N, C-alpha and C positions, 0 to 999 in steps of 0.2 A: 354292836348296833349303835349307830349315832342317832340321837334323838334331840331335836331342837323344838322347844315349845314356845309359842308366842300366843298371847291373848290379845285379840283384836276386836275393837268396837268401832263401828263406823256409823256416822250420821251423814246422810247424803241429802242435800236440799236441791230440789229441781225447781224449774220455773213455775210448775204447777203441781208437782208431786214431791212430797217429802218422804224419803225412804230411809229407814234405819236398818242396817244389817248388824245384828249382834251375834257373833259366832266365835268359835275357838278353832284355831288351826295349829296342828302339830305336823311339821314337815319332817319326813323321815327319808332314809336312804331308799332310792327307787328300785332296789333289787330284791326287796322282800317278796316271798312267795305269795300266791293268790289266796292261800288259806290262812293268812294273817288274821289275828283276832279282830281287827277292825272290820272284817267282813261278816260279823255276827248277825247282821240284819237279815241275811239270806235265809238263815235257819228259821227265824221267827215267821217270815212271810212265805216260806217254802218255795222260794224261787229256784233253789237248786234242784228240787224235785220236779218243778215245772219244765226244766230243761230237757227232761226225757221225752216231753211232748213237743216242745218247740223252743228254739233259741232265737226265734225271730227270722225275718227275711230282709235282705238288703233293700227290697222295694218299698218297705215300710219306713216312713220318714217321721221323725220326731223333731219339731221345730223348737229350739231353745231361744226365746226372746229375752236377752239379758245383756251381759257385759262383753260378750264375744268369746267364743271358744278358741283355745290354742290347740290346733290340730297337729302341731309339731310334736306334741307329747307322744312318746312311744306307744302308749296304750290307747291312743285316739287316732293315729295316722290313717287307719283304714275305715274310719267311721264317718267320714265327711261326705255330705250330700253334694252332688255335682249337677248343675243345671245343664243337661245335655243339649238343650236348645240354643245355648249361647256359645259363642266363640270368644276365647279369652283375648283381651288386649287389642281388639280391632276397632274399638271406639264406635261400635255399631250395636244397636239393640236388636240382635238377631231374632229373638223370639217375640219381639213386639210387646213385651210386658211392661214397658215403661222404665226399665232399669238397664243401663248400658253395661255390658260385660259382667253381669252378675252370675258368673260361673259358680262361685262358692257362697252365694248368699248376698246380703246387703247390709251396709253400715248406715243406719239412719241418722247417726250423729255427724259423721264426716261426709255423708251423701256420696259414698263411693262403693266400689265392689270388693273392698277388703275389710270384712267384718270381724277380724280377729282383734284381740285386746291390743291396745297401742301403748300401754304404760306398764312399768314394773311396780306400780302402786299395788300394795297387797290386796286390795279389794278386788282386783281384776282376776283373781283366781276363781271367782264365784261361778261363772258359766262353765269353766273347764271342770270344776268339781262336779257340777250337775251332769255334764256330759259323761263323766266316768261312771256315775251312779246308774245312768241309763244304758250305756252301750259299750263300756270297756270290754274287749274280747275275752272269751273263756280260754285261757292258756295258763302257763305256769309262771306268768310274769305279772307283777303289780296287783291290780284289783280286777274284779269281774263285775260287769254291769248286769242288771236284771234282764235286759234284752240284748245279749252280746252280739247279735247278728244284724241289728237294725242300723239305720242311717240317721245322722244328726244334721239338720238344717241350721245353719248359723245365721242368726239375725241379731244385730247389735243395736241397742237403743240407749245404752248408758255410756256417757263419756268418761274420761279419765278421772273425773271428780264424782262420777255417778249421778250426774244430772240427766234428767229427761227433759228435753226442751219444751214439750207440750203434749197434751193429751192427743192432739192430732197426729203427732209423730208416733205415739203409742198405737193409735188406731191404724195408721198406715202400715206399721210393722206386722200387726195381726193380719191385716188383709193380704199383705205380701205373702206371708206363710200360707194362708188359706188358698190363695190362687196359684201357688207355685209348687204344690205337691205335698204339703204337710198332711199327715194322717192324724196327728195329735199335736196340740200346742201346749208347751209348758211355760207358765208364767210364775217365776219365783221372785216377783216384785210386787209392791203394794202401792195403791193409789189413794189419794186423799178423799176422793169421792167417786161416784159412779157416772162420770161425764159420758154423755151420748157419743162423744167423739171417739171413744174407744169401745164403749159398751155395744154400740150398733155393729161394730166389726166383729165382736165376739158372737153376737147373734147371727151375723152373716156366716161365720165359720161353722156354727152349729147347723145352719141351713144346708151346708155342704157335707154334713155328717162328720164334721171334725170336732172331736171333744176338746175342750179347753180346761186345763187343770191349773189350779192356783193354791197358794198356801194361806192358812188362816191368820198368821201373824205370830210374833214372838214376845208378847207382853203379858202373857197369862191373864188376859182380860176376857170377859164374857161378851166379846164383840168380835165377830169375824170381819176381817179387813176386806176392803175392795181390792181387786175385783172378785175375790173368792165369794163374797157375799151375794153375788148375782146368782139367780136361779139358772143362768146359762153356763155356769162354771162349776166344775167339780171341786169342792172345797176339801182340802186335806190338812189335818193337823199332825203333830208329831207325838210319838209314844216313846216310852223308855224300855229298858231291858226287862222290866217286870210287867210289861203289857199294860201300863197305866199311861194316862195323859202325861206327856213331858211337862216339866215344871214351868216352862216358858210359853207353851203352846196356847194361843188364843182358842176360844171355843164358843159355841152357840148353836142355835137351832139349825143353822146352815151347814154345820160340820157334817160331812158325809162319811169320811174314813179317817183313820190314822195310820201312819207308817212309822217304823222304828228308826229313830235317830239317836235317842238317848237324852237324859237330862243334861242340863248345862254343865254339871260337874262330873259327869260320867266319862268313861272312854267311849267316844262317839264313833260313828261310822267313818270309814276311810274312803278316799277317792283321789282323783288325779289333780295335781297342782302344777301350774306352769313353772319352769319350762319342761321339766322331766322328773318331777318329784311326786310324792304322795303326802297327804295330810289327813287329819281327822277334823270334823266340824260338826257343830250342832245348829239347829234352826229348822223351822218348818219349810224353809227353802229346799231342804234335802229330803223332806217327806213327799212333797208333791211329785218330784221326778220318779219316785218309785211307782206311783200310780200311773204316770205317763208311760213309763216303760212297760208296765203290765198291760195297759191298753194296746201298746205296740205289739206285744205278744198275741193278744186276742185278735187283733186285726191281721196278724200274720197267718192265722188260721182261717179267718173269715173277714175279708176287708169290706164286706157289704153291711156289717153291723151298723145299726143306727146309734146315734148318741143315747137315745132313751134305752135301747137294749144294752148298751155297754154299762150305763149307770145301774140298771136293774141287776145285771150280773155282778157288778162290783159290790152292790149293797147286799145281795143275798148270799154271796160267797164269803163275805167278811166274817172273821171270828168275833162273835159278840163279846164285848169286854165289860160292859156295864149292865144296867137294867136291861131286861129282855127287849129286843128291838132297838130303835133309834134312841140315843140320849145325847145331851148337849156336849158332853165331854169328849166322847170318842165316836160320835156318829153311829153308823151301823156296825162299827168295830174295826178290828185290825185287818189290813189288807192281807188277802190270802191269794197269792199268785197262782199256786197250783190249782186250787178249786176254780178260780176264774177262768183259766185256760181249759180246764176239763169241762166247764159248763158251756163253753163255746161249741164243743163237740157233742156234748150230751146235756142239754138243759134240764133233764129230769133230775139230775143230782141236786138241784137247788130247791126241789119241792120240800117245803118245811113240814115237819111233823106237828108243830105247835100252831094251832089256828090263830092264836093271839099274835104270834110272831108274823104269821102270814099277813094279817091285816096291817101290822106296823110296817112291814117291809115294802108295801106298795105306796106308802106316803111319800110325797115329793121331798127332795132335799136340795141343798144349795152347794157352795163352792169353797175354794182354798187358795192359799198363797204362802210365800216364804219370807218376805222381808217386812219390817215393821213400818207402818205409815201413820203420820199424824197430820192434822190440818195445819197448813203453813201459817206461821205468825210473822209479824214485821221483822223480828230479829230472832236468830236461832243460834244455839251454841252446841 
């Protein structure tokens, strides 16, 4: 077994958004079997048991708004969303959605129809890693996603230096996903504030019954980052192998759930890395996609579920980790994929025995995300 370990810390400054990605990547030989120890998170959230009920449907689409997914990876080749209303390379906007030749999504940085990563810079593995967590197929090769039969919509908003040009660009990307078939939107990026230029588009997505999932942040602060802080976003923090809040995960009243990624110095979860490898990584960026994938499984069973119904099921099906009911460290608890999909078919399994918990479970919650964001200063290092 050949194992190369690199520790990567990235600070990305955007024209309006400052994003910090702090993560560890271990690139390994791509021929390891799917039961590799790096897939330990499946056991904790019971996704492997949920697959007896559903592994998802190709018609269900998860939009990843990020650095661009590399679909040439052997574990992602068959997961790519295709815009069937568009004809490739004819320079015509066939479906009239305002984007010419967007057969495979849209690149909001280059303003073209090729949203894949365009650089070998190490940070550009981010979206590809997220895609593997969500939808890598269930076979004897590589890794397995939580929703192995769903489809990934590729929407790129980060350039090779991981700049986001404006909040308007961010908002345009969210609206694109919402209007072109996304069933759930994953945001593993963090914004400096809650500008209406993108928050209005998140609200618009919710109005179409499209849940938006974001990460709480990676600074171990009692502040949930934007956009996860919004009450129109499902905020997800990270947990470790002991079912505790991960040592870097931001937290607060808005935290709704946690999903297992591991502490910064643990063996973390494994996923796909361009062009054809696998690596391990930590960060709330990789907790949010686990919830996005679970929502995709839920919608595979009932695609008419409202955002409110989805959140209610996620809250009530979670494994309570802290004080009874909601707490600021872990929200309603650890994501439970099996119970969430069971509840879609039989909501009665969620009826609590504890009346105190029942009262707590109906309180409103907020949202999540995966990269760390700070207010921009005149000079940055």
